[in-house]
C-alpha positions in Angstrom: 0.0 0.0 0.0 3.0 2.3 0.6 3.8 1.8 -3.1 0.3 3.1 -4.1 0.7 6.2 -1.9 4.1 6.9 -3.5 2.8 6.5 -7.0 -0.2 8.8 -6.4 2.1 11.4 -4.8 4.4 11.1 -7.8 1.6 11.6 -10.3 0.4 14.7 -8.4 3.9 16.1 -8.3 4.5 15.4 -12.0 1.5 17.2 -13.0 2.5 18.6 -12.0 3.8 37.1 -14.2 4.7 46.2 -13.2 5.1 45.8 -9.5 7.2 48.0 -7.1 10.8 47.1 -7.3 12.5 46.4 -3.9 15.9 47.8 -3.1 18.7 45.3 -3.1 16.7 42.8 -5.1 15.5 44.4 -8.3 18.9 44.6 -9.9 19.4 40.8 -9.6 16.0 39.3 -10.2 15.2 38.3 -13.7 12.1 39.3 -15.6 10.1 36.6 -17.3 7.2 37.7 -19.6 4.0 35.8 -18.7 0.8 35.6 -20.7 0.0 32.1 -19.6 -1.6 32.4 -16.1 -2.7 34.8 -13.4 -4.7 35.1 -10.2 -7.9 33.1 -9.8 -7.0 30.2 -12.0 -8.3 26.8 -10.9 -7.9 23.5 -12.7 -9.0 20.1 -11.4 -8.0 16.6 -12.6 -9.1 13.0 -12.1 -6.4 10.3 -11.8 -7.4 6.8 -12.6 -5.6 3.4 -12.5 -7.1 1.4 -15.3 -10.8 1.7 -15.0 -10.7 2.6 -11.3 -10.9 6.2 -10.1 -7.9 6.5 -7.9 -7.4 10.2 -6.9 -8.3 13.8 -7.6 -5.9 16.8 -7.9 -6.4 20.5 -7.9 -4.1 23.3 -9.0 -5.3 26.7 -7.8 -3.9 30.2 -7.9 -5.2 32.5 -5.2 -7.3 35.6 -6.2 -5.0 37.8 -4.1 -1.2 38.5 -4.5 0.9 37.7 -1.4 4.0 39.5 -0.3 6.9 37.2 0.5 10.5 38.4 1.0 9.2 41.9 0.0 8.2 40.5 -3.4 4.7 40.1 -4.9 3.9 36.5 -5.4 1.2 34.2 -6.8 0.0 31.9 -4.1 -0.4 28.5 -5.7 -2.0 25.5 -4.0 -1.7 22.0 -5.3 -3.8 19.4 -3.5 -4.2 15.7 -4.0 -6.4 13.1 -2.4 -7.3 9.4 -3.0 -10.9 8.5 -3.7 -13.2 5.5 -3.7 -11.6 2.1 -3.0 -8.1 3.6 -3.1 -9.1 5.8 -0.2 -10.0 2.8 1.8 -6.8 1.0 1.0 -4.2 3.8 1.1 -5.5 7.3 2.2 -3.6 10.3 0.9 -4.3 13.9 1.7 -1.4 16.0 0.4 -1.1 19.8 0.1 1.8 21.6 -1.8 2.1 25.3 -1.9 4.4 27.7 -3.7 4.7 31.5 -3.5 5.9 32.4 -7.0 7.4 35.8 -7.7 5.1 37.5 -10.2 7.9 39.1 -12.2 10.7 36.5 -12.0 8.6 33.4 -12.0 10.8 32.0 -9.2 9.7 30.6 -5.8 10.1 32.8 -2.7 8.6 30.2 -0.4 7.5 26.5 -0.7 5.4 24.5 1.8 4.0 21.0 1.9 1.8 19.1 4.3 1.9 15.3 3.6 -0.7 12.9 5.0 -0.3 9.4 3.6 -1.9 6.8 5.9 -0.1 7.3 9.2 2.8 9.1 7.7 2.9 12.9 8.3 5.4 15.5 7.2 5.4 19.3 7.2 8.1 21.3 5.5 8.7 25.0 4.7 11.5 26.3 2.4 12.5 29.9 2.1 14.5 30.9 -0.9 17.2 33.6 -0.9 17.9 34.2 -4.6 20.5 36.9 -3.9 22.6 34.4 -1.9 21.5 31.3 -3.9 20.3 29.6 -0.8 17.3 27.5 0.2 16.5 27.3 4.0 14.4 24.3 4.7 12.6 23.7 8.0 11.1 20.4 9.1 9.7 20.3 12.7 12.4 22.0 14.9 15.3 21.3 12.4 16.4 24.0 9.9 19.1 23.5 7.3 20.6 25.9 4.7 21.4 24.5 1.3 23.5 26.1 -1.5 21.5 26.1 -4.7 22.1 27.2 -8.3 21.0 30.6 -9.6 17.3 30.9 -10.5 16.4 27.7 -8.6 12.8 26.4 -8.7 10.6 24.3 -6.5 8.5 21.5 -8.0 5.5 23.8 -8.5 7.2 26.9 -9.7 9.2 24.9 -12.3 5.9 23.7 -13.8 4.6 27.3 -14.0 7.8 28.5 -15.5 7.5 25.9 -18.3 4.1 27.3 -19.1 5.8 30.6 -20.0 8.1 28.9 -22.6 7.5 29.8 -26.2 7.5 26.4 -27.9 7.4 27.9 -31.3 11.1 28.6 -30.7 11.8 25.0 -29.4 12.8 22.3 -31.8 11.1 18.8 -31.7 13.2 16.5 -29.6 14.8 19.4 -27.7 15.1 19.0 -23.9 14.4 21.9 -21.6 16.1 21.8 -18.2 15.0 23.6 -15.1 17.1 23.5 -11.9 14.8 22.4 -9.0 15.2 22.0 -5.3 13.1 19.3 -3.6 13.5 17.3 -0.4 16.9 18.7 0.4 18.4 18.0 -3.0 19.0 19.8 -6.3 18.2 18.1 -9.5 17.2 19.1 -13.1 13.6 19.0 -14.1 14.0 17.8 -17.7 11.2 17.9 -20.3 11.4 16.9 -23.9 9.3 18.7 -26.5 7.8 16.0 -28.7 5.6 18.0 -31.1 2.0 19.1 -31.8 -1.1 17.0 -31.9 -4.9 17.1 -31.6 -6.7 15.2 -28.8 -10.3 14.6 -27.8 -11.5 15.4 -24.2 -15.0 15.5 -22.6 -15.0 19.2 -23.5 -14.3 18.6 -27.2 -11.2 18.4 -29.4 -8.4 20.9 -29.3 -4.8 21.4 -30.4 -2.1 20.4 -28.0 1.7 20.3 -27.4 3.1 16.9 -26.5 5.7 16.9 -23.8 7.7 14.1 -22.3 9.0 14.7 -18.7 12.1 12.6 -18.2 12.0 10.7 -15.0 15.1 9.4 -13.2 15.4 5.7 -13.0 13.5 4.3 -10.0 11.6 1.2 -8.9 8.1 2.6 -9.7 8.2 3.9 -13.3 8.8 1.8 -16.3 11.7 3.9 -17.8 12.9 7.4 -18.2 10.2 8.3 -20.8 7.4 6.7 -18.9 5.4 9.9 -18.6 3.6 11.7 -21.4 1.9 15.1 -21.1 -0.5 16.9 -23.4 -0.9 20.7 -22.8 -3.0 23.2 -24.7 -1.3 24.7 -27.8 -2.2 28.3 -26.8 -0.9 30.9 -24.4 -2.3 29.0 -21.4 -0.3 25.9 -22.0 -2.4 24.2 -19.3 -2.2 20.3 -19.0 -5.2 18.4 -20.4 -4.0 14.9 -20.1 -1.2 12.8 -18.7 -0.2 9.1 -18.9 2.4 7.3 -16.7 3.7 3.8 -17.4 4.4 2.0 -14.1 6.1 -1.3 -13.5 2.7 -2.6 -12.3 0.3 -0.9 -14.7 -0.4 2.7 -15.6 -1.9 5.9 -14.3 -3.9 8.3 -16.4 -4.9 11.9 -15.5 -7.7 13.8 -17.3 -9.0 17.3 -17.0 -12.1 17.4 -14.8 -12.9 21.1 -14.6 -11.3 24.5 -15.1 -12.0 28.2 -14.6 -10.1 31.5 -14.5 -7.8 30.8 -17.4 -6.1 33.8 -19.1 -7.6 32.7 -22.4 -10.6 30.5 -23.2 -9.5 27.1 -24.7 -10.5 26.7 -28.4 -12.7 23.6 -28.4 -14.2 22.2 -31.6 
């Protein structure tokens, strides 16, 4: 059952922009143009294992801008929970939260509250981009980590990818985003596969096909086990995902959405 919890958490993770300039920060913080998302966006997904509904996930940007480290930030919540029979076997209630700088599209703070059966974990990470540090706190223990310039957390990395202009990316090209998670720095790597058209419960629409590259582990089939379809528009919001596991496959479909910058073109 611990394997199921880990898989669901992994699927949720893999799912997985003029403000006043602050003295001492404005000279060093990058500026990333953003026409892809804004306050008030909410997208919900259904995760299923074969024909069984396994979990639900929500990605939501608060309607209000938060101030963290004297910087205006989008407050993004990502929540995931098991449902139905899976909830009886392996109960998961996870909340991930990132405060993403509205101008630089970088995290100023990251939080997570994990509830998986009897397992509990709460963590807070404060980012100091001027010193290239991440200060992580779990219970009464605080550690400071040296990180690369323009480091992301797992949520901000996903939102940064939504700002990428894929018209300037070649098919097969891999985009790398430095990411800090669970005390370690790694590269979030995503291969651009090309364009396609898919059918959803809302209708057909044009999409970009992405292939997040997963490090070798005991859960996923191989490095290219995950496939992601996102809207081929300025939103670049995920519509569908598939993950090949060593013991089957997980699929994620769009359940509902509101507050997108641009209405999706269904036909």
